[in-house]
C-alpha positions in Angstrom: -7.0 -5.9 2.5 -7.9 -6.5 6.3 -4.9 -4.0 7.7 -6.6 -1.2 5.3 -10.1 -1.5 6.5 -8.4 -1.4 9.8 -6.5 2.2 8.9 -9.7 3.3 7.1 -11.7 2.9 10.4 -9.2 4.2 12.5 -9.4 7.5 10.5 -12.9 7.8 10.6 -12.8 7.6 14.1 -10.0 10.2 14.0 -11.4 12.5 11.9 -14.3 13.0 14.3 -11.4 14.9 16.4 -10.5 17.2 13.6 -14.1 19.0 14.2 -13.0 20.1 17.7 -11.6 23.4 16.8 -9.2 22.6 20.0 -7.5 20.0 18.8 -7.0 21.0 15.1 -5.1 24.5 16.2 -2.8 21.7 18.3 0.5 21.8 16.1 0.2 18.2 16.8 -2.5 17.8 14.6 -1.0 18.5 11.1 1.5 16.4 11.6 -0.7 13.4 12.7 -3.0 14.4 9.9 -0.4 13.9 7.6 0.8 10.6 8.9 -2.5 8.6 8.6 -3.0 9.8 5.2 0.8 8.8 4.0 -0.2 5.5 5.6 -3.4 4.5 4.1 -2.2 5.8 0.7 0.9 3.5 1.1 -1.5 0.6 1.4 -3.5 1.8 -1.4 -0.7 2.1 -3.9 0.9 -1.5 -2.8 -2.8 -2.9 -3.7 -2.8 -1.1 -6.6 0.6 -2.5 -7.7 0.2 -5.9 -6.5 -2.9 -6.2 -8.8 -1.3 -4.9 -11.3 1.3 -7.8 -11.2 -1.8 -10.5 -10.8 -2.9 -9.2 -14.3 0.1 -9.7 -15.7 1.1 -13.4 -13.9 -2.7 -14.1 -15.0 -2.2 -13.1 -18.8 1.5 -14.9 -19.0 -0.1 -18.2 -17.6 -3.4 -18.4 -19.9 -1.9 -16.2 -22.9 1.4 -16.9 -23.4 1.6 -20.3 -24.7 -1.2 -19.5 -27.4 1.0 -16.3 -28.6 4.4 -17.4 -27.6 5.1 -14.6 -25.8 4.6 -13.0 -22.4 4.5 -9.3 -20.9 7.4 -8.9 -18.6 7.2 -8.4 -14.7 6.6 -4.7 -13.4 9.8 -3.2 -12.5 9.3 -0.8 -10.0 11.8 2.6 -10.1 12.1 2.5 -6.2 14.5 -0.9 -5.5 12.2 -0.6 -1.7 9.3 -1.5 -3.5 8.4 -5.5 -4.1 6.5 -6.9 -6.8 3.9 -9.8 -6.3 6.5 -12.5 -6.9 8.9 -11.0 -4.6 6.4 -11.0 -1.5 4.3 -14.0 -2.3 3.3 -15.1 1.3 1.0 -13.3 3.8 3.8 -13.0 6.7 7.0 -11.4 4.0 3.9 -8.8 2.7 3.1 -7.7 6.3 6.5 -7.3 7.1 7.3 -5.4 3.7 4.3 -3.0 4.1 5.5 -2.4 7.9 9.4 -2.0 6.9 8.5 0.3 4.0 5.6 2.5 6.2 8.8 2.6 9.2 11.1 3.6 6.5 9.1 5.9 4.6 7.6 7.9 7.9 11.6 8.3 9.1 
């Protein structure tokens, strides 16, 4: 969440440049805007997936003994996307996000 907050602050500062008509007419302006939006989307999408995983983990830990059933973990279609259990440590999460962002921008 701290990284997302930082990205949004940077985007806020960047968006002020977009009001400068000489900047917005430059060829790299759209590319830079697209890259920044993709990075923000990536972080939000990852957080959404991890929250979904956490909900499943909580439901299973609380209710699986009561109902003798558990909800299967999320299985992303894209093998590059990891679930919360696969990236349970903070360092691994940070490295995974950076690797995925670099891979997506290539």
